C-alpha positions in Angstrom: -11.3 57.1 -7.7 -12.1 53.8 -8.6 -9.5 51.3 -6.4 -6.9 49.6 -8.1 -6.6 45.6 -8.2 -4.2 44.4 -6.2 -1.7 43.0 -8.9 -1.2 38.9 -8.0 2.6 37.6 -8.1 1.6 34.9 -10.8 0.6 38.0 -13.1 4.1 39.8 -12.5 6.1 36.8 -12.7 6.9 35.4 -16.2 6.8 31.7 -16.5 9.5 29.9 -15.7 9.9 27.2 -18.6 11.7 24.3 -17.7 11.6 20.8 -17.9 12.6 19.9 -14.6 10.2 22.5 -12.8 7.3 21.3 -14.9 7.9 17.7 -14.4 8.1 18.5 -10.8 5.3 20.2 -10.8 3.2 17.6 -12.7 4.5 15.3 -10.5 3.0 16.9 -7.4 0.1 17.4 -9.0 -0.4 13.8 -10.0 1.3 12.1 -7.1 -1.5 14.0 -4.9 -4.6 13.5 -7.1 -3.2 9.4 -7.4 -3.3 9.4 -3.9 -7.3 10.5 -4.2 -8.0 8.3 -6.7 -6.7 5.4 -4.5 -8.0 7.0 -1.3 -11.5 5.3 -1.4 -9.7 1.8 -1.4 -7.8 2.6 1.8 -5.2 2.0 -0.1 -1.6 4.3 -0.7 0.3 4.8 -3.9 3.1 2.8 -2.4 1.0 0.4 -1.3 -0.6 -0.5 -4.8 3.1 -0.1 -6.4 4.3 -3.0 -4.2 1.0 -5.0 -5.2 1.6 -5.2 -8.5 5.2 -6.0 -8.0 3.9 -8.7 -5.9 1.3 -10.0 -8.2 3.8 -9.7 -11.4 6.2 -12.1 -9.0 3.7 -14.5 -7.4 6.0 -16.6 -5.2 8.9 -13.9 -5.2 11.3 -14.0 -2.3 10.9 -10.7 0.0 14.1 -9.7 0.2 14.8 -10.4 -4.1 11.6 -8.2 -4.5 13.1 -5.5 -2.2 16.3 -5.2 -3.9 14.8 -5.7 -7.4 12.8 -2.3 -6.4 15.4 -0.8 -4.7 13.5 -0.6 -1.6 15.5 -0.8 1.7 14.8 -4.2 3.7 13.5 -2.2 6.7 11.1 -0.5 4.9 10.4 -3.4 3.0 9.1 -5.4 6.1 7.2 -2.5 7.3 5.0 -2.0 4.4 4.7 -6.1 4.0 3.6 -6.2 7.3 0.8 -3.9 6.9 -0.3 -5.1 4.0 -0.1 -8.9 5.4 -1.9 -7.2 8.5 -4.8 -6.5 6.4 -5.3 -9.8 4.5 -4.1 -7.9 1.1 -1.0 -10.5 1.0 0.7 -13.4 2.7 4.1 -14.6 3.6 4.4 -18.2 2.9 7.9 -19.9 3.7 10.5 -21.0 0.8 10.8 -24.6 0.2 14.2 -25.4 0.8 15.5 -22.2 3.0 12.8 -21.4 6.1 14.6 -18.0 6.6 13.4 -16.6 3.6 9.6 -15.7 3.1 7.8 -16.4 -0.4 5.3 -13.1 -1.1 1.8 -13.8 -2.6 -1.0 -12.0 -2.8 -4.8 -13.4 -1.2 -8.3 -13.3 -2.8 -9.1 -10.1 -0.7 -5.6 -8.6 -2.1 -6.0 -9.7 -6.1 -9.7 -8.3 -5.7 -8.1 -4.7 -4.5 -5.7 -4.7 -6.7 -7.9 -4.9 -9.9 -10.3 -2.3 -8.3 -7.2 -0.1 -7.8 -5.8 -1.1 -11.2 -9.3 0.1 -12.8 -9.1 3.5 -11.0 -5.7 4.1 -12.0 -6.4 3.0 -15.5 -9.3 5.6 -15.7 -7.3 8.2 -14.1 -4.5 7.8 -16.7 -6.5 8.4 -19.4 -7.7 11.4 -17.6 -3.8 12.9 -17.5 -3.4 12.0 -21.0 -6.6 13.7 -22.3 -5.2 16.6 -23.9 -3.4 14.0 -26.5 -3.7 11.7 -29.1 -3.2 8.7 -28.9 -0.1 9.1 -31.1 1.2 11.5 -29.0 0.3 10.0 -25.6 2.8 7.4 -27.2 5.4 9.8 -27.7 5.3 11.2 -24.3 5.8 7.8 -22.3 8.7 7.2 -24.9 10.3 10.8 -24.3 9.6 10.5 -20.3 11.7 7.1 -20.0 14.5 9.1 -22.2 14.3 11.5 -18.8 14.3 8.3 -16.7 17.2 6.8 -17.9 19.0 10.0 -17.9 18.5 10.4 -14.2 19.7 6.5 -14.2 15.8 5.7 -12.8 15.9 1.9 -14.4 12.7 0.6 -15.9 10.6 -1.2 -13.3 12.2 0.6 -10.3 10.2 0.9 -7.6 7.5 4.0 -6.6 8.6 6.5 -5.3 6.1 6.4 -2.8 8.1 3.7 -1.7 11.7 4.4 -2.5 11.5 7.5 -0.2 10.7 5.7 3.0 14.2 3.7 3.0 15.7 3.7 -0.4 18.8 1.3 -0.5 20.1 3.0 -3.3 
């Protein structure tokens, strides 16, 4: 008598067709892989998100950036301290208010951000490779509608930043 192969739980379990569950599964997988993509640069996804935000608002006060990104002030201080320690950004005093510190990328920060953005674009192409360009744009529109339905404003902080110390 031939030995029977044991059935796996996956083979016995019908697929769970749920947008929330699939988005959660995709988010987890994409997050892990994005972490791997940035790993050789010794950059965390949340640090990447913050460097991008500083680059877009060069010279923006640290507290205003934290508020705009919905990041707690204490978490903002911690991540800025780390990026400053690594020579990637710097705090400069505000021209009229010495209590305020404006954030600027250093030349090393700009260089690392360009490298990270190249890796991020390549990763995005890999993730979207099964889709046509029209489908990719439709997916982005649909995901933005889902995000709006969850009250996630456009431009809100990457979850890797918010999860460490959310103010909202």
